[in-house]
Kinemage of the C-alpha trace (Angstrom):
@kinemage 1
@onewidth
@group {chain A} dominant
@subgroup {mainchain}
@vectorlist {calphas} color= white
{ca met a 1} P -24.856 2.857 -9.335
{ca val a 2} L -21.448 2.187 -9.022
{ca asn a 3} L -19.796 3.838 -5.748
{ca thr a 4} L -16.952 5.955 -6.840
{ca lys a 5} L -16.059 7.706 -3.355
{ca lys a 6} L -11.891 7.466 -2.850
{ca val a 7} L -10.129 6.112 0.193
{ca cys a 8} L -7.389 8.082 1.657
{ca asp a 9} L -3.565 6.793 0.108
{ca leu a 10} L -2.595 6.315 3.520
{ca cys a 11} L -5.071 4.771 5.815
{ca gly a 12} L -7.784 3.754 3.631
{ca leu a 13} L -10.786 6.178 5.505
{ca pro a 14} L -13.182 7.524 2.994
{ca val a 15} L -11.997 10.777 1.374
{ca glu a 16} L -15.049 13.356 2.439
{ca val a 17} L -13.136 16.658 2.538
{ca pro a 18} L -11.759 17.842 -0.901
{ca gly a 19} L -8.114 19.462 -0.361
{ca phe a 20} L -5.667 17.104 0.963
{ca thr a 21} L -3.849 15.804 -2.289
{ca leu a 22} L -0.464 15.537 -3.257
{ca lys a 23} L 1.537 15.244 -6.936
{ca thr a 24} L 3.469 12.558 -6.870
{ca lys a 25} L 5.562 10.279 -9.478
{ca glu a 26} L 2.880 7.795 -9.209
{ca gly a 27} L -0.189 10.139 -10.005
{ca asp a 28} L -2.267 12.340 -7.650
{ca lys a 29} L -2.937 11.210 -3.975
{ca ala a 30} L -5.931 11.807 -2.083
{ca phe a 31} L -5.987 11.778 1.746
{ca cys a 32} L -8.737 11.838 4.147
{ca cys a 33} L -7.110 14.824 6.499
{ca glu a 34} L -4.282 17.066 6.901
{ca gly a 35} L -2.623 14.114 9.355
{ca cys a 36} L -2.221 11.638 6.794
{ca lys a 37} L -1.214 13.995 4.271
{ca gly a 38} L 1.768 15.056 6.402
{ca ile a 39} L 2.630 11.811 7.287
{ca tyr a 40} L 2.540 10.085 3.571
{ca gln a 41} L 4.884 13.695 2.494
{ca leu a 42} L 7.237 12.782 5.195
{ca leu a 43} L 7.681 8.909 3.913
{ca asn a 44} L 7.619 9.560 0.478
{ca glu a 45} L 9.778 12.902 0.183
{ca asp a 46} L 11.388 11.267 -3.081
{ca gln a 47} L 8.438 10.698 -4.892
{ca leu a 48} L 6.856 14.223 -4.369
{ca leu a 49} L 6.395 16.703 -7.483
{ca pro a 50} L 6.712 20.332 -6.944
{ca asp a 51} L 3.659 22.441 -6.551
{ca ser a 52} L 2.860 23.885 -9.933
{ca asn a 53} L 2.056 27.191 -8.509
{ca glu a 54} L 5.585 27.970 -6.797
{ca asp a 55} L 7.331 30.606 -8.545
């Protein structure tokens, strides 16, 4: 069986809790925690896509 566990797009740790994701111009990014997600947002503001649920 192939290991399909995702790793954090910032620090490389395993993503064990779903929900810490961002949509970017390069595709969806997954993070292991809110801290990594927030740091990625700060460093890559120009690459983020708007949430589709914003009115």
